[in-house]
NUTOR-692367 format. One record per atom (N, C-alpha, C): x, y, z; residue in three letters. Coordinates in pm, whole numbers, padded with zeros to 5 digits, always signed. Each point is the difference from the previous one (the first is absolute). Layout:
<nodes>
XYZALA;...
</nodes>
This chain:
<nodes>
-04045-11254+11033UNK;+00125+00125+00033UNK;-00004+00116-00096UNK;-00016-00089-00144UNK;+00036+00072-00112UNK;-00118+00145+00018UNK;-00146-00058+00027UNK;-00074+00075-00014UNK;-00014+00122+00131UNK;+00056-00029+00116UNK;+00023+00083+00103UNK;+00114+00119-00080UNK;+00106-00046-00011UNK;+00085+00097-00049UNK;-00041+00054-00137UNK;-00054-00023-00082UNK;-00062+00060-00105UNK;-00133+00098+00098UNK;-00076-00019+00081UNK;-00096+00086+00054UNK;+00082+00108+00091UNK;+00135-00032+00067UNK;+00080+00102+00043UNK;+00060+00108-00097UNK;+00061-00045-00121UNK;+00007+00064-00087UNK;-00058+00151-00073UNK;-00119-00102-00017UNK;-00096+00095-00035UNK;-00063+00085+00118UNK;-00009-00038+00098UNK;-00040+00124+00152UNK;+00154+00080-00061UNK;+00089-00027+00001UNK;+00133+00093-00006UNK;-00035+00099-00086UNK;+00002-00038-00116UNK;-00018+00104-00099UNK;-00145+00071+00010UNK;-00107-00068+00023UNK;-00067+00098+00044UNK;+00030+00127+00113UNK;+00048-00063+00080UNK;+00054+00121+00135UNK;+00089+00090-00097UNK;+00098-00059-00070UNK;+00117+00064-00068UNK;-00088+00165-00098UNK;-00131-00062-00051UNK;-00094+00060-00114UNK;-00054+00131+00096UNK;-00046-00051+00122UNK;-00074+00076+00068UNK;+00076+00100+00059UNK;+00104-00051+00050UNK;+00122+00102+00032UNK;+00052+00099-00076UNK;+00002-00024-00124UNK;+00052+00107-00127UNK;-00120+00074-00026UNK;-00127-00019+00015UNK;-00085+00025-00014UNK;-00024+00133+00074UNK;+00040-00041+00169UNK;-00029+00122+00077UNK;+00108+00098+00044UNK;+00113-00025-00090UNK;+00116+00052-00008UNK;-00016+00106-00133UNK;-00080-00053-00098UNK;+00005+00081-00126UNK;-00115+00111+00038UNK;-00103-00026+00066UNK;-00085+00137+00066UNK;+00000+00047+00106UNK;+00105-00046+00018UNK;+00041+00094+00141UNK;-00044-00029+00118UNK;-00055-00086+00014UNK;-00076-00057+00105UNK;+00090-00015+00131UNK;+00111-00094-00041UNK;+00129-00027+00050UNK;+00134+00118-00073UNK;+00037+00055+00140UNK;+00127+00032-00047UNK;+00105-00019+00008UNK;+00098+00027-00098UNK;+00135-00046-00009UNK;+00071+00113+00027UNK;+00151-00054+00054UNK;+00092+00116+00058UNK;+00024+00093-00120UNK;+00008+00135+00014UNK;+00049+00053-00122UNK;+00156+00022-00042UNK;-00055+00014-00157UNK;+00155-00022-00054UNK;+00092+00073+00040UNK;+00154-00056-00012UNK;+00088+00107+00022UNK;-00016+00097-00153UNK;+00059+00125+00063UNK;+00019+00117-00118UNK;+00163-00008-00025UNK;+00013-00027-00128UNK;+00135-00065-00078UNK;+00069+00215-00029UNK;+00096-00014+00077UNK;+00068+00184-00075UNK;+00054-00028-00084UNK;+00027+00088-00105UNK;+00129+00001-00127UNK;+00120-00013+00048UNK;+00038+00062+00102UNK;+00104+00012+00068UNK;-00027+00070+00163UNK;+00070-00085+00094UNK;+00000+00124+00120UNK;+00108+00077-00011UNK;-00068+00153+00069UNK;+00042+00107-00046UNK;+00073+00044+00128UNK;+00157+00070-00019UNK;+00086+00066+00082UNK;-00061+00146-00009UNK;-00030+00044+00139UNK;-00074+00143+00034UNK;+00072+00098+00014UNK;-00003+00128-00051UNK;+00094+00094+00024UNK;-00016+00064+00156UNK;-00142-00021+00054UNK;-00032+00037+00163UNK;-00012-00169+00058UNK;+00132-00057+00069UNK;-00038-00122+00016UNK;-00115-00021+00138UNK;-00055-00128-00048UNK;-00134-00028+00122UNK;+00060-00017+00132UNK;-00055+00038+00093UNK;+00015+00021+00137UNK;+00047-00139+00106UNK;+00090-00037+00023UNK;+00028-00140+00052UNK;-00046-00049+00136UNK;-00024-00036+00059UNK;-00082-00019+00131UNK;+00091+00045+00112UNK;+00140-00002+00008UNK;+00106+00063+00110UNK;-00074+00134-00032UNK;+00021+00057-00072UNK;-00048+00166-00016UNK;-00131+00033+00057UNK;-00122-00093-00066UNK;-00116-00008+00032UNK;-00031+00001+00166UNK;+00055-00109+00062UNK;+00019-00023+00140UNK;+00071+00105+00104UNK;+00053+00109-00078UNK;+00059+00093+00111UNK;-00096+00116-00009UNK;-00118+00002-00067UNK;-00133+00074+00001UNK;-00103-00033+00103UNK;+00032-00115+00046UNK;-00095-00069+00072UNK;-00141+00006-00014UNK;-00003-00031-00176UNK;-00133+00009-00004UNK;-00103+00101+00013UNK;+00072+00107-00029UNK;-00078+00130+00038UNK;-00038+00051-00144UNK;-00133-00039-00072UNK;-00060+00039-00159UNK;-00165-00049+00064UNK;-00058+00062-00074UNK;-00149+00005-00003UNK;-00023-00166-00035UNK;-00109-00032+00045UNK;-00059-00178+00019UNK;-00142+00011-00072UNK;-00067+00029-00077UNK;+00077-00124-00144UNK;+00084+00139-00071UNK;+00091-00049-00074UNK;+00043+00113-00065UNK;-00002+00006-00146UNK;-00065+00097-00027UNK;-00067+00018-00187UNK;+00025+00064-00034UNK;+00046+00029-00144UNK;+00025+00043-00092UNK;-00018-00004-00151UNK;-00017+00076-00062UNK;-00009-00012-00150UNK;+00152+00078-00077UNK;+00001-00042-00116UNK;+00090+00050-00074UNK;-00064+00006-00165UNK;+00091+00107-00048UNK;-00102+00002-00161UNK;+00112-00001-00089UNK;+00053-00030-00059UNK;+00072+00007-00133UNK;-00044-00012-00133UNK;+00008+00059-00086UNK;-00032+00030-00144UNK;-00172-00080+00002UNK;-00017-00078-00080UNK;-00161-00049-00005UNK;+00011-00122+00113UNK;+00102-00028+00068UNK;-00031-00111+00128UNK;+00024+00072+00147UNK;-00053-00091+00075UNK;+00020+00050+00138UNK;-00042-00115+00107UNK;+00084+00025+00138UNK;-00053-00112+00090UNK;-00002+00047+00114UNK;-00130-00099+00079UNK;-00053+00047+00102UNK;+00074-00128+00109UNK;+00082+00070+00087UNK;+00036-00119+00109UNK;-00058+00050+00125UNK;-00034-00130+00041UNK;-00083+00001+00174UNK;+00096-00104+00050UNK;+00085+00026+00077UNK;+00050-00021+00091UNK;-00108-00018+00163UNK;-00024-00157+00029UNK;-00073-00027+00057UNK;+00041-00084+00126UNK;-00053+00027+00111UNK;+00052-00078+00118UNK;-00087-00147+00008UNK;+00072-00083-00031UNK;-00079-00137-00047UNK;-00137-00004+00088UNK;-00087-00034-00047UNK;-00117-00004+00050UNK;-00097-00126-00039UNK;-00075-00093+00042UNK;-00063-00112-00035UNK;-00156+00052+00050UNK;-00017+00118+00034UNK;-00128+00022+00033UNK;-00087+00063-00083UNK;-00103-00077-00090UNK;-00065+00082-00057UNK;-00074+00140-00013UNK;+00009+00045+00148UNK;-00091+00117+00062UNK;+00101+00084+00027UNK;+00129-00009+00006UNK;+00133+00082-00033UNK;-00031+00139-00064UNK;+00032+00116+00039UNK;-00024+00118-00060UNK;+00097-00006-00130UNK;+00101-00071+00009UNK;+00140+00009-00100UNK;-00104-00102-00131UNK;-00067-00087+00004UNK;-00079-00074-00104UNK;-00090+00103-00088UNK;-00059+00060+00060UNK;-00103+00108-00035UNK;+00107+00084-00111UNK;+00080+00051+00125UNK;+00122+00099-00086UNK;+00031-00073-00150UNK;+00084-00144+00021UNK;-00006-00051-00105UNK;-00101+00033-00174UNK;-00118-00048+00064UNK;-00132-00012-00097UNK;-00032+00209-00048UNK;+00057+00042+00101UNK;-00012+00182-00050UNK;+00099+00007-00085UNK;+00115-00010+00025UNK;+00116+00018-00106UNK;-00010-00069-00109UNK;-00086-00133-00038UNK;+00010-00058-00113UNK;-00114+00097-00060UNK;-00088+00021+00031UNK;-00118+00056-00074UNK;+00040+00161-00029UNK;+00084+00059+00051UNK;+00083+00108-00064UNK;+00080-00017-00089UNK;+00113-00107-00016UNK;+00094-00016-00093UNK;-00075-00096-00123UNK;-00076-00063+00038UNK;-00050-00095-00121UNK;+00070-00056-00075UNK;+00120-00103+00067UNK;+00144-00052-00053UNK;-00059-00085-00126UNK;+00150-00017-00067UNK;+00015-00085-00107UNK;+00048-00100+00022UNK;+00047-00030+00147UNK;+00098-00134+00013UNK;+00023+00050+00152UNK;-00034-00117+00087UNK;+00046-00036+00148UNK;+00118-00068+00040UNK;+00098+00040+00101UNK;+00079-00069+00071UNK;+00004-00040+00157UNK;-00005-00107+00033UNK;-00021-00057+00137UNK;+00100-00026+00062UNK;+00043-00019+00128UNK;+00108-00035+00092UNK;-00028-00132+00017UNK;+00108-00080-00030UNK;-00024-00189+00040UNK;-00106-00044-00112UNK;+00042-00129+00037UNK;-00071-00113-00137UNK;-00152-00030+00039UNK;-00043+00046+00127UNK;-00126-00073+00032UNK;-00023-00132-00041UNK;-00119-00040-00021UNK;-00007-00124-00026UNK;-00150-00032-00044UNK;-00054-00116+00003UNK;-00119-00032-00092UNK;-00105+00028+00125UNK;-00103+00077-00064UNK;-00111+00022+00102UNK;-00144-00050-00093UNK;-00104-00028+00054UNK;-00146-00051-00042UNK;-00065+00122-00010UNK;-00014+00066-00115UNK;-00094+00147+00017UNK;-00138-00025+00055UNK;-00083+00105+00071UNK;-00098-00037+00039UNK;-00021-00086+00183UNK;+00072-00081+00012UNK;+00049-00091+00086UNK;+00082+00084+00093UNK;+00120+00044-00058UNK;+00107+00035+00128UNK;+00015+00171-00020UNK;+00039+00075+00090UNK;+00003+00158-00046UNK;+00151+00019-00015UNK;+00035+00045-00096UNK;+00116+00027-00039UNK;+00090+00092+00052UNK;-00057+00084+00110UNK;+00076+00088+00082UNK;+00061-00102+00112UNK;-00144-00055+00056UNK;+00067-00107+00119UNK;+00078-00108-00040UNK;+00016-00034-00133UNK;+00095-00059-00026UNK;+00120+00009-00014UNK;-00006+00130-00112UNK;+00179+00047-00048UNK;+00017+00168+00006UNK;-00111+00036+00129UNK;+00006+00153+00039UNK;+00001+00074-00141UNK;+00082+00147+00019UNK;-00024+00098-00122UNK;+00019-00054-00143UNK;+00080-00094+00026UNK;+00048-00051-00145UNK;-00147-00050-00062UNK;-00059-00096+00076UNK;-00122-00084-00005UNK;-00105+00088-00086UNK;+00002+00138+00056UNK;-00134+00106-00060UNK;+00053+00052-00092UNK;+00147-00013-00006UNK;+00049+00093-00128UNK;-00014-00099-00139UNK;+00038-00122+00029UNK;-00056-00093-00111UNK;-00171+00009-00021UNK;-00037-00036+00079UNK;-00204-00032+00017UNK;-00023+00134-00114UNK;+00057+00149+00038UNK;-00061+00067-00114UNK;+00089+00042-00095UNK;+00087-00065-00016UNK;+00088-00030-00189UNK;-00141-00094-00014UNK;-00030-00107+00033UNK;-00036-00095-00074UNK;-00152+00063-00031UNK;-00071+00046+00110UNK;-00118+00090-00031UNK;+00005+00093-00138UNK;+00124+00070+00015UNK;+00041+00071-00125UNK;+00015-00073-00109UNK;+00065-00134+00005UNK;+00029-00030-00138UNK;+00118+00056-00031UNK;+00126+00032+00092UNK;+00100+00022-00037UNK;+00125-00066+00056UNK;+00132+00009-00065UNK;+00093-00113+00057UNK;+00074+00053+00129UNK;+00047-00135+00059UNK;+00038+00037+00154UNK;+00122-00120-00030UNK;+00097+00063+00068UNK;+00113-00089+00047UNK;+00071+00025+00113UNK;+00085-00101+00069UNK;+00073+00055+00130UNK;+00099+00097-00068UNK;+00051+00082+00123UNK;+00131+00068-00062UNK;+00130-00056+00083UNK;-00034-00121+00047UNK;+00141-00078+00038UNK;+00055-00051-00122UNK;+00125-00006+00042UNK;+00104-00084-00070UNK;-00022-00138-00004UNK;+00033-00087-00102UNK;-00030-00141-00003UNK;+00134-00069+00084UNK;-00067-00068+00118UNK;+00091-00038+00095UNK;+00112-00046-00015UNK;+00011-00106-00139UNK;+00129-00047-00008UNK;+00110+00128-00034UNK;-00042+00121-00079UNK;+00089+00097-00026UNK;-00001+00084+00137UNK;-00036+00018+00108UNK;+00038+00105+00114UNK;+00048-00114+00069UNK;+00034-00147+00021UNK;+00065-00087+00068UNK;+00088-00011-00053UNK;+00056-00035-00106UNK;+00105+00050-00059UNK;+00107+00133+00037UNK;-00036+00077+00028UNK;+00047+00127+00024UNK;+00077-00015+00136UNK;-00160-00055+00082UNK;+00046+00033+00122UNK;+00145-00144+00040UNK;-00023-00099-00051UNK;+00075-00104+00002UNK;+00180+00031+00000UNK;-00011+00126-00063UNK;+00132+00044-00028UNK;+00096+00060+00121UNK;-00123+00017+00081UNK;+00057+00050+00109UNK;-00019-00100+00119UNK;-00081-00047+00025UNK;-00028-00090+00102UNK;-00031-00106+00006UNK;+00074-00086+00060UNK;-00032-00169-00002UNK;-00163-00099+00020UNK;-00003-00096-00110UNK;-00116+00005-00039UNK;-00076-00054+00125UNK;+00055-00039+00109UNK;-00092-00028+00118UNK;-00084+00120+00080UNK;+00090+00105-00024UNK;-00034+00106+00090UNK;-00112+00073-00100UNK;+00030-00033-00153UNK;-00132+00061-00076UNK;-00094-00114-00002UNK;+00025-00096+00004UNK;-00153-00109+00021UNK;-00075+00038+00146UNK;+00086-00003+00097UNK;-00084+00056+00119UNK;-00055+00145+00018UNK;+00025+00097-00090UNK;-00029+00138-00016UNK;-00182-00030-00121UNK;+00015-00072-00090UNK;-00084-00025-00089UNK;-00126-00095+00098UNK;+00026-00111+00040UNK;-00082-00071+00085UNK;-00034+00103+00146UNK;+00031+00068+00020UNK;-00075+00070+00129UNK;-00082+00153-00028UNK;+00107+00045-00121UNK;-00125+00126-00059UNK;-00118+00021+00001UNK;-00055-00112-00034UNK;-00194-00001-00038UNK;-00044-00030+00163UNK;+00061-00076+00089UNK;-00022-00059+00139UNK;-00021+00141+00091UNK;+00125+00079+00013UNK;-00009+00113+00104UNK;-00037+00077-00125UNK;-00078+00059-00151UNK;-00052+00088-00031UNK;-00132-00030+00071UNK;-00086-00124-00039UNK;-00121-00068+00079UNK;-00009+00022+00146UNK;+00090+00023+00038UNK;+00007-00007+00153UNK;-00105+00104+00057UNK;+00020+00149-00048UNK;-00074+00086+00050UNK;-00153-00012-00021UNK;-00043-00114-00048UNK;-00172-00017-00041UNK;-00018-00088+00065UNK;+00094-00066+00149UNK;+00001-00106+00032UNK;+00081-00108-00016UNK;+00001-00074+00148UNK;+00110-00099+00018UNK;-00113-00123-00098UNK;+00075-00101-00069UNK;-00081-00100-00065UNK;-00020-00121+00092UNK;-00072-00106+00035UNK;-00048-00113+00048UNK;+00111-00033+00040UNK;+00101-00063-00105UNK;+00076-00095-00016UNK;+00107+00089-00099UNK;+00109+00042+00088UNK;+00118+00090-00049UNK;+00106-00068-00074UNK;+00018-00134+00033UNK;+00083-00098-00065UNK;-00064-00032-00126UNK;-00105-00068-00007UNK;-00064-00036-00147UNK;-00018+00137-00070UNK;-00032+00141+00019UNK;+00051+00126-00021UNK;+00119+00021-00092UNK;+00093-00033+00101UNK;+00161+00016-00065UNK;+00027-00114-00099UNK;-00043-00138+00028UNK;+00045-00083-00081UNK;-00040+00027-00129UNK;-00118+00029-00008UNK;-00084+00075-00122UNK;+00100+00107-00109UNK;+00053+00048+00087UNK;+00069+00108-00028UNK;+00088-00018-00085UNK;+00092-00100+00101UNK;+00130-00032-00048UNK;-00037-00097-00144UNK;-00054-00094+00005UNK;-00037-00037-00086UNK;-00032+00045-00146UNK;-00069+00128+00025UNK;-00038+00080-00150UNK;+00116+00107-00010UNK;+00021+00055+00120UNK;+00098+00139-00014UNK;+00145-00070-00060UNK;+00049-00112+00021UNK;+00132-00035-00028UNK;-00005-00112-00103UNK;-00075+00054-00089UNK;-00007-00113-00118UNK;+00045+00090-00131UNK;+00114-00001-00003UNK;+00064+00127-00083UNK;+00131-00063+00012UNK;+00052+00046-00134UNK;+00188-00061+00011UNK;+00038+00101+00059UNK;+00096-00053+00035UNK;+00113+00042+00095UNK;-00082-00043+00155UNK;-00094-00010+00027UNK;-00043-00020+00123UNK;-00057-00169+00066UNK;-00041-00079-00110UNK;-00065-00123+00005UNK;+00129-00082+00098UNK;-00070-00033+00086UNK;+00050-00120+00124UNK;+00110+00114+00091UNK;+00023+00108-00001UNK;+00073+00047+00069UNK;-00059+00022+00145UNK;-00142+00010+00015UNK;-00088-00036+00133UNK;-00124-00054-00070UNK;-00039-00115+00105UNK;-00147-00054-00046UNK;-00037-00061+00106UNK;+00024+00052+00102UNK;-00082+00001+00114UNK;+00007+00062+00168UNK;-00130+00006+00034UNK;+00010+00123+00109UNK;+00103-00017+00097UNK;+00010-00124+00036UNK;+00120-00042+00090UNK;+00129+00096-00025UNK;+00030+00019-00118UNK;+00134+00091-00088UNK;+00010+00123+00031UNK;-00130+00065-00005UNK;-00026+00170+00035UNK;+00003-00002+00141UNK;-00061-00078+00063UNK;+00033-00035+00160UNK;+00142+00013+00076UNK;+00087-00083-00103UNK;+00100+00040+00082UNK;+00052+00124-00080UNK;-00003+00034-00126UNK;+00068+00128-00019UNK;-00013+00111+00086UNK;-00171+00012+00036UNK;-00028+00123+00073UNK;+00044-00042+00115UNK;-00011-00088+00100UNK;+00090-00026+00166UNK;+00162+00044-00035UNK;+00062-00022-00113UNK;+00152-00032+00022UNK;+00013+00232-00030UNK;-00069+00044-00116UNK;+00039+00100-00072UNK;-00108+00093+00114UNK;-00086+00001+00041UNK;-00106+00096+00057UNK;-00025-00048+00140UNK;+00082-00049+00068UNK;-00005-00103+00148UNK;-00122+00119+00095UNK;+00048+00139+00010UNK;-00075+00081+00073UNK;-00130+00073-00041UNK;-00058-00040-00105UNK;-00125+00044-00081UNK;-00145-00120+00035UNK;-00100+00018+00045UNK;-00098-00069-00027UNK;+00022-00122-00113UNK;-00069-00075+00035UNK;-00053-00135-00096UNK;-00037+00039-00136UNK;+00063-00026-00135UNK;-00068+00063-00148UNK;-00158-00047+00039UNK;-00039-00060+00080UNK;-00119-00036-00016UNK;-00127+00092+00045UNK;+00108+00105+00098UNK;-00103+00099+00033UNK;+00080+00164-00053UNK;+00062-00042-00097UNK;+00047+00145-00069UNK;-00079+00031-00126UNK;-00044+00114+00008UNK;-00028+00090-00145UNK;+00099+00064-00038UNK;+00010+00058-00138UNK;+00038+00101-00078UNK;-00016+00145-00004UNK;-00113+00017+00083UNK;-00101+00151-00019UNK;+00109+00105+00028UNK;+00107-00019+00148UNK;+00059+00120+00001UNK;+00170-00054-00060UNK;+00009-00076-00063UNK;+00138-00013-00062UNK;+00041-00171+00030UNK;+00163+00003-00073UNK;+00030-00121+00019UNK;+00100-00019+00106UNK;+00025-00120+00051UNK;+00100-00003+00121UNK;+00145+00064-00084UNK;+00048+00026+00098UNK;+00171+00057-00097UNK;+00084-00097-00015UNK;+00082-00008-00073UNK;+00076-00097-00057UNK;-00051-00068-00111UNK;+00063-00114-00048UNK;+00010-00003-00174UNK;-00190-00029-00051UNK;-00070+00014+00118UNK;-00140-00052-00064UNK;-00055+00174-00029UNK;+00031+00093+00104UNK;-00058+00176-00054UNK;+00094+00027-00136UNK;+00134-00076-00002UNK;+00053+00041-00114UNK;-00025-00088-00133UNK;-00064-00101+00008UNK;-00059-00043-00110UNK;-00120+00078-00072UNK;-00053-00005+00136UNK;-00160+00061-00028UNK;+00048+00150-00079UNK;+00089+00088+00036UNK;+00058+00143-00032UNK;-00008-00032-00167UNK;+00098-00107-00030UNK;+00061-00018-00150UNK;-00118-00082-00067UNK;-00096-00066+00050UNK;-00104-00010-00067UNK;-00059+00098-00040UNK;-00054+00112+00080UNK;-00059+00117-00041UNK;+00067+00079-00058UNK;+00060-00026-00008UNK;+00117+00095-00157UNK;-00048-00048-00080UNK;+00034-00127-00020UNK;-00014-00080-00165UNK;-00123+00008-00035UNK;-00118-00031+00110UNK;-00159+00025-00047UNK;-00025+00124-00042UNK;+00075+00111+00089UNK;-00058+00165-00048UNK;+00059+00050-00122UNK;+00135-00058-00061UNK;+00062+00012-00105UNK;-00096-00002-00132UNK;-00056-00166+00049UNK;-00106-00064-00092UNK;-00146+00086-00001UNK;-00016+00040+00076UNK;-00107+00055+00019UNK;-00039+00116-00089UNK;+00121+00110+00045UNK;+00027+00132-00059UNK;+00004-00032-00170UNK;+00110-00111-00013UNK;-00008-00036-00173UNK;-00134-00027-00055UNK;-00081-00059+00056UNK;-00133-00022-00066UNK;-00073+00113-00025UNK;+00027+00078+00117UNK;-00095+00154-00005UNK;+00053+00067-00073UNK;+00100+00039-00032UNK;+00085+00124-00054UNK;-00028-00102-00161UNK;-00008-00099-00046UNK;-00042-00079-00098UNK;-00131+00039-00058UNK;-00137-00025+00070UNK;-00085-00013-00027UNK;-00055+00148-00008UNK;+00043+00105+00102UNK;-00019+00142-00026UNK;+00015+00059-00111UNK;+00166-00026-00037UNK;+00041+00056-00122UNK;-00051-00058-00112UNK;-00085-00117-00030UNK;-00088-00042-00061UNK;-00115+00033-00029UNK;-00036+00131+00089UNK;-00127+00068+00006UNK;-00128-00081+00061UNK;+00071-00054+00116UNK;-00144-00130+00056UNK;-00013+00096+00118UNK;-00145-00035+00074UNK;-00024+00059+00140UNK;-00036-00121+00076UNK;+00123+00005+00073UNK;+00049-00102+00096UNK;-00022+00035+00138UNK;-00086-00131+00043UNK;-00041+00049+00151UNK;+00068-00147+00091UNK;+00067+00032+00096UNK;+00111-00065+00062UNK;-00020-00025+00171UNK;-00031-00099+00069UNK;-00014+00008+00154UNK;+00117-00127+00017UNK;+00064+00062+00120UNK;+00107-00013+00066UNK;-00008+00030+00167UNK;+00110-00051+00079UNK;+00022+00049+00110UNK;+00040+00138+00026UNK;-00037+00036+00086UNK;+00037+00176+00031UNK;+00132+00025-00039UNK;+00091-00086+00104UNK;+00159+00016-00013UNK;+00029+00032-00166UNK;-00043-00132-00059UNK;+00041+00025-00173UNK;-00013+00120-00063UNK;-00144+00039+00050UNK;-00075+00128-00104UNK;+00128+00087+00068UNK;+00019+00028+00138UNK;+00090+00096+00041UNK;+00135-00015-00102UNK;+00046-00096+00021UNK;+00179+00011-00036UNK;+00029+00002-00156UNK;-00135-00025-00063UNK;-00012+00033-00174UNK;-00028+00126-00037UNK;-00047+00089+00088UNK;-00070+00114-00056UNK;+00111+00103-00061UNK;+00100+00016+00024UNK;+00098+00091-00030UNK;+00060-00058-00118UNK;+00027-00138-00008UNK;+00066-00075-00163UNK;-00114+00001-00112UNK;-00114-00009+00068UNK;-00109+00023-00136UNK;-00052+00117-00041UNK;+00007+00127+00104UNK;-00007+00146-00040UNK;+00125+00003-00087UNK;+00092-00014+00021UNK;+00126+00037-00097UNK;+00009-00062-00129UNK;-00052-00095+00001UNK;+00007-00141-00135UNK;-00109+00085-00089UNK;-00133+00024+00061UNK;-00113+00087-00081UNK;-00020+00096-00004UNK;+00086+00079+00031UNK;-00010+00125+00024UNK;-00018+00073-00159UNK;
</nodes>
């Protein structure tokens, strides 16, 4: 038994060492680091909220792209209609804008995840954010997620909404977002994975632990809508607290995003940022006023 345990231990050490080498050499990708701003800014021109945006009916160019120069720094904003198609013209646009800017730092939406370089396509796995990280790695420049840390975001939202509703939102968000790319073969297993990972944060742990609890909330609070298993957020969230939490979450995220961009550009950096087109549109006036 001692020999077996010793062999198993040596095997784990070898596996751990191999994994470390794969990470160090970039063969395996790790999630982008968070960008920590020195201070969350208060902007002279407020970021457009989702309520104001919704009144426009989404009437703007898609993709939504612009560049702002301020002193020695500049930022290229690419508001993409989320895609996981490597042949999408938007991915070619990402490549073209990258070449034109030759950035010093890149920011991407979302956390992404592990990826085996050479075996998995970054666009198929992580969309335009995956392509942005791929370009950053090829050019040896730093890259970050522009998202705030989840605990910081959740703490702010819990000041207004009860934990069970917030936990339901964060559990459903990745499921409803990915539904536009196809319904998973096992929706319940997919949501359970989201519950386990997305509620593992102070203030949400234990608020919702099972798919059946989401079922109960959905049937009680959204009885006239089709089942969450067949719902996408592509055209917005259901009216009510889920939509309200979504709007507040976006506002918290966009404040952090604009704070990060402002800080980097004023430090003389050339910044390349990919995000959803609605984010790009809603922050444009704020950034142009901030960086004028």
